[in-house]
Biotite code that builds the C-alpha atoms (Angstrom):
import biotite.structure as struc

atoms = struc.array([
    struc.Atom([4.770, 1.858, -19.049], chain_id="A", res_id=1, res_name="MET", atom_name="CA", element="C"),
    struc.Atom([3.140, 1.148, -15.124], chain_id="A", res_id=2, res_name="TYR", atom_name="CA", element="C"),
    struc.Atom([-0.052, 1.667, -13.998], chain_id="A", res_id=3, res_name="GLU", atom_name="CA", element="C"),
    struc.Atom([-1.787, 2.749, -10.526], chain_id="A", res_id=4, res_name="LEU", atom_name="CA", element="C"),
    struc.Atom([-5.388, -0.131, -10.896], chain_id="A", res_id=5, res_name="GLN", atom_name="CA", element="C"),
    struc.Atom([-8.118, -0.416, -7.820], chain_id="A", res_id=6, res_name="ARG", atom_name="CA", element="C"),
    struc.Atom([-8.092, -4.173, -7.381], chain_id="A", res_id=7, res_name="LEU", atom_name="CA", element="C"),
    struc.Atom([-9.999, -5.825, -8.665], chain_id="A", res_id=8, res_name="ARG", atom_name="CA", element="C"),
    struc.Atom([-11.392, -9.881, -9.017], chain_id="A", res_id=9, res_name="ASP", atom_name="CA", element="C"),
    struc.Atom([-8.943, -10.472, -12.162], chain_id="A", res_id=10, res_name="ASP", atom_name="CA", element="C"),
    struc.Atom([-6.090, -9.170, -10.640], chain_id="A", res_id=11, res_name="HIS", atom_name="CA", element="C"),
    struc.Atom([-5.942, -11.913, -8.078], chain_id="A", res_id=12, res_name="ALA", atom_name="CA", element="C"),
    struc.Atom([-4.025, -14.482, -9.763], chain_id="A", res_id=13, res_name="THR", atom_name="CA", element="C"),
    struc.Atom([-1.101, -11.416, -10.943], chain_id="A", res_id=14, res_name="ALA", atom_name="CA", element="C"),
    struc.Atom([-1.297, -10.476, -6.769], chain_id="A", res_id=15, res_name="LEU", atom_name="CA", element="C"),
    struc.Atom([-0.906, -14.100, -5.965], chain_id="A", res_id=16, res_name="LEU", atom_name="CA", element="C"),
    struc.Atom([2.075, -14.217, -8.314], chain_id="A", res_id=17, res_name="GLU", atom_name="CA", element="C"),
    struc.Atom([3.723, -10.640, -6.137], chain_id="A", res_id=18, res_name="PHE", atom_name="CA", element="C"),
    struc.Atom([2.816, -11.909, -3.335], chain_id="A", res_id=19, res_name="GLU", atom_name="CA", element="C"),
    struc.Atom([4.301, -15.124, -3.560], chain_id="A", res_id=20, res_name="THR", atom_name="CA", element="C"),
    struc.Atom([7.534, -13.777, -6.105], chain_id="A", res_id=21, res_name="ALA", atom_name="CA", element="C"),
    struc.Atom([8.659, -11.702, -2.141], chain_id="A", res_id=22, res_name="ASN", atom_name="CA", element="C"),
    struc.Atom([7.518, -13.412, 0.658], chain_id="A", res_id=23, res_name="ARG", atom_name="CA", element="C"),
    struc.Atom([10.931, -13.445, 1.931], chain_id="A", res_id=24, res_name="GLU", atom_name="CA", element="C"),
    struc.Atom([12.218, -10.271, 0.607], chain_id="A", res_id=25, res_name="PHE", atom_name="CA", element="C"),
    struc.Atom([8.849, -8.252, 3.269], chain_id="A", res_id=26, res_name="PHE", atom_name="CA", element="C"),
    struc.Atom([9.727, -10.587, 5.508], chain_id="A", res_id=27, res_name="ALA", atom_name="CA", element="C"),
    struc.Atom([13.088, -8.834, 5.899], chain_id="A", res_id=28, res_name="ARG", atom_name="CA", element="C"),
    struc.Atom([11.041, -5.839, 7.164], chain_id="A", res_id=29, res_name="THR", atom_name="CA", element="C"),
    struc.Atom([7.454, -6.583, 8.511], chain_id="A", res_id=30, res_name="ILE", atom_name="CA", element="C"),
    struc.Atom([6.082, -9.799, 9.524], chain_id="A", res_id=31, res_name="ALA", atom_name="CA", element="C"),
    struc.Atom([5.444, -12.659, 7.015], chain_id="A", res_id=32, res_name="ASP", atom_name="CA", element="C"),
    struc.Atom([1.487, -13.607, 6.062], chain_id="A", res_id=33, res_name="ARG", atom_name="CA", element="C"),
    struc.Atom([1.938, -17.180, 6.855], chain_id="A", res_id=34, res_name="GLY", atom_name="CA", element="C"),
    struc.Atom([0.791, -20.209, 4.715], chain_id="A", res_id=35, res_name="ASP", atom_name="CA", element="C"),
    struc.Atom([-3.296, -19.191, 6.318], chain_id="A", res_id=36, res_name="ASP", atom_name="CA", element="C"),
    struc.Atom([-3.327, -16.296, 3.351], chain_id="A", res_id=37, res_name="PHE", atom_name="CA", element="C"),
    struc.Atom([-1.536, -18.640, 0.965], chain_id="A", res_id=38, res_name="PHE", atom_name="CA", element="C"),
    struc.Atom([-3.501, -21.620, 0.969], chain_id="A", res_id=39, res_name="ALA", atom_name="CA", element="C"),
    struc.Atom([-6.818, -19.021, 1.025], chain_id="A", res_id=40, res_name="HIS", atom_name="CA", element="C"),
    struc.Atom([-6.042, -16.394, -1.260], chain_id="A", res_id=41, res_name="PHE", atom_name="CA", element="C"),
    struc.Atom([-8.693, -16.650, -2.898], chain_id="A", res_id=42, res_name="GLY", atom_name="CA", element="C"),
    struc.Atom([-10.544, -17.208, -0.836], chain_id="A", res_id=43, res_name="ASP", atom_name="CA", element="C"),
    struc.Atom([-8.927, -13.805, 0.928], chain_id="A", res_id=44, res_name="ARG", atom_name="CA", element="C"),
    struc.Atom([-9.196, -11.892, -2.383], chain_id="A", res_id=45, res_name="HIS", atom_name="CA", element="C"),
    struc.Atom([-12.712, -11.773, -2.564], chain_id="A", res_id=46, res_name="ALA", atom_name="CA", element="C"),
    struc.Atom([-12.962, -10.309, 1.002], chain_id="A", res_id=47, res_name="ALA", atom_name="CA", element="C"),
    struc.Atom([-10.926, -7.731, 0.190], chain_id="A", res_id=48, res_name="LEU", atom_name="CA", element="C"),
    struc.Atom([-12.753, -6.822, -3.002], chain_id="A", res_id=49, res_name="LEU", atom_name="CA", element="C"),
    struc.Atom([-16.453, -7.214, -0.509], chain_id="A", res_id=50, res_name="ALA", atom_name="CA", element="C"),
    struc.Atom([-14.441, -5.307, 2.314], chain_id="A", res_id=51, res_name="GLU", atom_name="CA", element="C"),
    struc.Atom([-13.956, -2.319, -0.861], chain_id="A", res_id=52, res_name="GLN", atom_name="CA", element="C"),
    struc.Atom([-17.358, -2.467, -2.005], chain_id="A", res_id=53, res_name="ASP", atom_name="CA", element="C"),
    struc.Atom([-17.666, -0.938, 0.865], chain_id="A", res_id=54, res_name="THR", atom_name="CA", element="C"),
    struc.Atom([-16.239, 2.527, 1.534], chain_id="A", res_id=55, res_name="GLY", atom_name="CA", element="C"),
    struc.Atom([-13.592, 1.590, 3.993], chain_id="A", res_id=56, res_name="LEU", atom_name="CA", element="C"),
    struc.Atom([-10.747, 0.148, 2.035], chain_id="A", res_id=57, res_name="CYS", atom_name="CA", element="C"),
    struc.Atom([-9.147, 1.848, -1.281], chain_id="A", res_id=58, res_name="HIS", atom_name="CA", element="C"),
    struc.Atom([-7.154, -1.578, -2.837], chain_id="A", res_id=59, res_name="PHE", atom_name="CA", element="C"),
    struc.Atom([-4.836, -1.058, -5.520], chain_id="A", res_id=60, res_name="HIS", atom_name="CA", element="C"),
    struc.Atom([-1.462, -2.389, -7.556], chain_id="A", res_id=61, res_name="VAL", atom_name="CA", element="C"),
    struc.Atom([0.662, -1.298, -9.339], chain_id="A", res_id=62, res_name="LEU", atom_name="CA", element="C"),
    struc.Atom([0.783, -2.817, -12.414], chain_id="A", res_id=63, res_name="VAL", atom_name="CA", element="C"),
    struc.Atom([3.462, -3.248, -15.436], chain_id="A", res_id=64, res_name="ASP", atom_name="CA", element="C"),
    struc.Atom([2.944, -3.591, -19.237], chain_id="A", res_id=65, res_name="GLY", atom_name="CA", element="C"),
    struc.Atom([1.858, -7.441, -19.197], chain_id="A", res_id=66, res_name="ASP", atom_name="CA", element="C"),
    struc.Atom([0.333, -6.678, -16.054], chain_id="A", res_id=67, res_name="GLY", atom_name="CA", element="C"),
    struc.Atom([2.221, -8.461, -13.629], chain_id="A", res_id=68, res_name="ALA", atom_name="CA", element="C"),
    struc.Atom([2.322, -6.516, -10.224], chain_id="A", res_id=69, res_name="VAL", atom_name="CA", element="C"),
    struc.Atom([4.936, -4.327, -9.036], chain_id="A", res_id=70, res_name="VAL", atom_name="CA", element="C"),
    struc.Atom([3.296, -3.096, -5.987], chain_id="A", res_id=71, res_name="GLY", atom_name="CA", element="C"),
    struc.Atom([0.746, -2.918, -3.281], chain_id="A", res_id=72, res_name="ARG", atom_name="CA", element="C"),
    struc.Atom([-0.957, 0.496, -2.369], chain_id="A", res_id=73, res_name="PHE", atom_name="CA", element="C"),
    struc.Atom([-4.518, 0.192, 0.257], chain_id="A", res_id=74, res_name="ASN", atom_name="CA", element="C"),
    struc.Atom([-5.889, 3.207, 2.300], chain_id="A", res_id=75, res_name="LEU", atom_name="CA", element="C"),
    struc.Atom([-7.302, 0.448, 5.009], chain_id="A", res_id=76, res_name="PHE", atom_name="CA", element="C"),
    struc.Atom([-10.138, 1.887, 8.044], chain_id="A", res_id=77, res_name="ASP", atom_name="CA", element="C"),
    struc.Atom([-11.438, 4.809, 6.226], chain_id="A", res_id=78, res_name="VAL", atom_name="CA", element="C"),
    struc.Atom([-13.110, 6.844, 7.768], chain_id="A", res_id=79, res_name="GLU", atom_name="CA", element="C"),
    struc.Atom([-14.305, 10.601, 8.891], chain_id="A", res_id=80, res_name="ASP", atom_name="CA", element="C"),
    struc.Atom([-11.844, 11.935, 6.055], chain_id="A", res_id=81, res_name="GLY", atom_name="CA", element="C"),
    struc.Atom([-8.736, 9.811, 6.576], chain_id="A", res_id=82, res_name="CYS", atom_name="CA", element="C"),
    struc.Atom([-7.114, 6.435, 6.090], chain_id="A", res_id=83, res_name="ALA", atom_name="CA", element="C"),
    struc.Atom([-3.961, 4.213, 7.327], chain_id="A", res_id=84, res_name="GLU", atom_name="CA", element="C"),
    struc.Atom([-2.023, 3.482, 3.905], chain_id="A", res_id=85, res_name="LEU", atom_name="CA", element="C"),
    struc.Atom([0.091, 0.836, 3.339], chain_id="A", res_id=86, res_name="GLY", atom_name="CA", element="C"),
    struc.Atom([1.763, 0.232, 0.619], chain_id="A", res_id=87, res_name="TYR", atom_name="CA", element="C"),
    struc.Atom([4.966, -2.516, -0.433], chain_id="A", res_id=88, res_name="ARG", atom_name="CA", element="C"),
    struc.Atom([6.752, -3.316, -3.523], chain_id="A", res_id=89, res_name="VAL", atom_name="CA", element="C"),
    struc.Atom([8.612, -6.128, -5.097], chain_id="A", res_id=90, res_name="ALA", atom_name="CA", element="C"),
    struc.Atom([12.190, -6.448, -4.633], chain_id="A", res_id=91, res_name="GLU", atom_name="CA", element="C"),
    struc.Atom([12.788, -6.363, -8.641], chain_id="A", res_id=92, res_name="ARG", atom_name="CA", element="C"),
    struc.Atom([11.833, -3.056, -8.827], chain_id="A", res_id=93, res_name="VAL", atom_name="CA", element="C"),
    struc.Atom([12.859, -1.433, -5.311], chain_id="A", res_id=94, res_name="THR", atom_name="CA", element="C"),
    struc.Atom([15.710, 1.314, -4.950], chain_id="A", res_id=95, res_name="GLY", atom_name="CA", element="C"),
    struc.Atom([14.142, 2.901, -8.670], chain_id="A", res_id=96, res_name="ARG", atom_name="CA", element="C"),
    struc.Atom([10.951, 5.433, -7.665], chain_id="A", res_id=97, res_name="GLY", atom_name="CA", element="C"),
    struc.Atom([8.257, 2.779, -7.385], chain_id="A", res_id=98, res_name="PHE", atom_name="CA", element="C"),
    struc.Atom([7.242, 3.174, -4.152], chain_id="A", res_id=99, res_name="ALA", atom_name="CA", element="C"),
    struc.Atom([7.035, 7.017, -4.456], chain_id="A", res_id=100, res_name="LYS", atom_name="CA", element="C"),
    struc.Atom([5.093, 7.101, -7.684], chain_id="A", res_id=101, res_name="LEU", atom_name="CA", element="C"),
    struc.Atom([2.265, 4.930, -5.625], chain_id="A", res_id=102, res_name="GLY", atom_name="CA", element="C"),
    struc.Atom([1.993, 6.304, -3.117], chain_id="A", res_id=103, res_name="VAL", atom_name="CA", element="C"),
    struc.Atom([1.768, 9.542, -5.288], chain_id="A", res_id=104, res_name="ARG", atom_name="CA", element="C"),
    struc.Atom([-0.227, 8.775, -7.135], chain_id="A", res_id=105, res_name="ARG", atom_name="CA", element="C"),
    struc.Atom([-2.542, 7.136, -3.378], chain_id="A", res_id=106, res_name="VAL", atom_name="CA", element="C"),
    struc.Atom([-2.302, 10.668, -2.294], chain_id="A", res_id=107, res_name="ILE", atom_name="CA", element="C"),
    struc.Atom([-3.998, 11.874, -5.790], chain_id="A", res_id=108, res_name="GLU", atom_name="CA", element="C"),
    struc.Atom([-6.254, 8.963, -5.747], chain_id="A", res_id=109, res_name="LEU", atom_name="CA", element="C"),
    struc.Atom([-7.519, 9.619, -1.723], chain_id="A", res_id=110, res_name="ALA", atom_name="CA", element="C"),
    struc.Atom([-7.481, 13.233, -2.122], chain_id="A", res_id=111, res_name="ARG", atom_name="CA", element="C"),
    struc.Atom([-9.449, 13.637, -5.680], chain_id="A", res_id=112, res_name="ASP", atom_name="CA", element="C"),
    struc.Atom([-12.062, 11.187, -5.495], chain_id="A", res_id=113, res_name="ASP", atom_name="CA", element="C"),
    struc.Atom([-12.391, 9.779, -2.477], chain_id="A", res_id=114, res_name="TYR", atom_name="CA", element="C"),
    struc.Atom([-12.710, 12.633, -0.726], chain_id="A", res_id=115, res_name="GLY", atom_name="CA", element="C"),
    struc.Atom([-10.245, 11.597, 2.199], chain_id="A", res_id=116, res_name="LEU", atom_name="CA", element="C"),
    struc.Atom([-8.103, 15.418, 4.007], chain_id="A", res_id=117, res_name="THR", atom_name="CA", element="C"),
    struc.Atom([-5.575, 12.864, 6.524], chain_id="A", res_id=118, res_name="ARG", atom_name="CA", element="C"),
    struc.Atom([-3.660, 10.233, 5.684], chain_id="A", res_id=119, res_name="LEU", atom_name="CA", element="C"),
    struc.Atom([-1.294, 8.649, 8.156], chain_id="A", res_id=120, res_name="THR", atom_name="CA", element="C"),
    struc.Atom([1.176, 5.394, 7.571], chain_id="A", res_id=121, res_name="ALA", atom_name="CA", element="C"),
    struc.Atom([3.838, 3.830, 9.758], chain_id="A", res_id=122, res_name="GLY", atom_name="CA", element="C"),
    struc.Atom([7.492, 1.983, 9.120], chain_id="A", res_id=123, res_name="ALA", atom_name="CA", element="C"),
    struc.Atom([9.542, 0.827, 11.374], chain_id="A", res_id=124, res_name="GLY", atom_name="CA", element="C"),
    struc.Atom([12.536, 2.594, 12.220], chain_id="A", res_id=125, res_name="PRO", atom_name="CA", element="C"),
    struc.Atom([14.844, 0.366, 10.543], chain_id="A", res_id=126, res_name="THR", atom_name="CA", element="C"),
    struc.Atom([12.394, 0.561, 7.875], chain_id="A", res_id=127, res_name="ASN", atom_name="CA", element="C"),
    struc.Atom([14.728, 3.110, 5.972], chain_id="A", res_id=128, res_name="LEU", atom_name="CA", element="C"),
    struc.Atom([13.392, 2.879, 2.661], chain_id="A", res_id=129, res_name="PRO", atom_name="CA", element="C"),
    struc.Atom([9.997, 2.524, 3.881], chain_id="A", res_id=130, res_name="SER", atom_name="CA", element="C"),
    struc.Atom([10.501, 5.929, 6.128], chain_id="A", res_id=131, res_name="LEU", atom_name="CA", element="C"),
    struc.Atom([12.244, 7.876, 3.374], chain_id="A", res_id=132, res_name="ALA", atom_name="CA", element="C"),
    struc.Atom([9.505, 7.456, 0.562], chain_id="A", res_id=133, res_name="VAL", atom_name="CA", element="C"),
    struc.Atom([6.714, 8.313, 4.024], chain_id="A", res_id=134, res_name="LEU", atom_name="CA", element="C"),
    struc.Atom([8.382, 12.138, 4.116], chain_id="A", res_id=135, res_name="ARG", atom_name="CA", element="C"),
    struc.Atom([10.079, 11.885, -0.541], chain_id="A", res_id=136, res_name="ALA", atom_name="CA", element="C"),
    struc.Atom([5.739, 12.353, -0.507], chain_id="A", res_id=137, res_name="THR", atom_name="CA", element="C"),
    struc.Atom([5.483, 14.871, 2.403], chain_id="A", res_id=138, res_name="GLY", atom_name="CA", element="C"),
    struc.Atom([3.727, 12.574, 5.492], chain_id="A", res_id=139, res_name="PHE", atom_name="CA", element="C"),
    struc.Atom([5.327, 13.860, 8.893], chain_id="A", res_id=140, res_name="VAL", atom_name="CA", element="C"),
    struc.Atom([6.663, 12.030, 12.116], chain_id="A", res_id=141, res_name="ALA", atom_name="CA", element="C"),
    struc.Atom([3.769, 12.454, 15.335], chain_id="A", res_id=142, res_name="VAL", atom_name="CA", element="C"),
    struc.Atom([5.080, 10.394, 17.303], chain_id="A", res_id=143, res_name="GLY", atom_name="CA", element="C"),
    struc.Atom([7.599, 7.250, 18.780], chain_id="A", res_id=144, res_name="ASP", atom_name="CA", element="C"),
    struc.Atom([8.584, 4.437, 16.714], chain_id="A", res_id=145, res_name="ALA", atom_name="CA", element="C"),
    struc.Atom([5.402, 1.634, 18.565], chain_id="A", res_id=146, res_name="ASP", atom_name="CA", element="C"),
    struc.Atom([3.510, -1.261, 17.188], chain_id="A", res_id=147, res_name="HIS", atom_name="CA", element="C"),
    struc.Atom([3.405, -0.375, 14.344], chain_id="A", res_id=148, res_name="ASP", atom_name="CA", element="C"),
    struc.Atom([6.709, 2.536, 13.966], chain_id="A", res_id=149, res_name="GLY", atom_name="CA", element="C"),
    struc.Atom([6.787, 5.570, 14.014], chain_id="A", res_id=150, res_name="ILE", atom_name="CA", element="C"),
    struc.Atom([3.373, 6.927, 13.345], chain_id="A", res_id=151, res_name="ARG", atom_name="CA", element="C"),
    struc.Atom([3.314, 9.454, 10.003], chain_id="A", res_id=152, res_name="HIS", atom_name="CA", element="C"),
    struc.Atom([0.184, 11.912, 8.958], chain_id="A", res_id=153, res_name="VAL", atom_name="CA", element="C"),
    struc.Atom([-0.134, 13.788, 5.997], chain_id="A", res_id=154, res_name="ARG", atom_name="CA", element="C"),
    struc.Atom([-2.311, 16.500, 5.058], chain_id="A", res_id=155, res_name="GLU", atom_name="CA", element="C"),
    struc.Atom([-4.243, 16.387, 2.512], chain_id="A", res_id=156, res_name="LEU", atom_name="CA", element="C"),
    struc.Atom([-4.533, 19.588, 1.349], chain_id="A", res_id=157, res_name="THR", atom_name="CA", element="C"),
    struc.Atom([-1.173, 20.411, -0.814], chain_id="A", res_id=158, res_name="GLU", atom_name="CA", element="C"),
    struc.Atom([-0.504, 18.590, -3.911], chain_id="A", res_id=159, res_name="LYS", atom_name="CA", element="C"),
    struc.Atom([1.987, 15.503, -3.797], chain_id="A", res_id=160, res_name="PRO", atom_name="CA", element="C"),
])
C-alpha cells in the first residue's frame, strides 16, 4: 500500500535514502542537487519543515508499506490561491502510475485542504514522462519552453 504523507521530521532518513538512491536517475532529466545538498541534508530538511510551517509551501512524500519514500510531490510559492507543483518518483517505480497517483492526490489536497485554486508546473521539452503525467492529470500547456521547461496550468475547479 502506498500513502501520500505531509512531510514530517521523521521522514528525513527515508527521504535522504530516496534522494541518494535516485541521484543519477534524476540528473538525467533535471539539474543535479549538488554535493552540498547531500552533505547538509539534515539542515535542509529542517529548513523545509520550517518553511512549510509558514504556509508558503506544502511538501509531501509518497511512501510504501515499509515507510520507504518512492516519490516527492511539493507545492512551492503559495500565494493568492496559486502554487507551483514539483514532483519526482524513484526509478524503481517509474512507468507504474505512481507519478499520476501522487499528482492527483496533491491536486485534491491543494483544492480541498489548502484552499488553492490554481497550480502551475514545468517540464522540460525532452522529459516526455513528466509531460505525459501533467497532461494526464489535467494540466494544460500555456507557453513555449523557458528556463523552467514548458509551462502548464491546472485550474482546481474540477476533480483530478
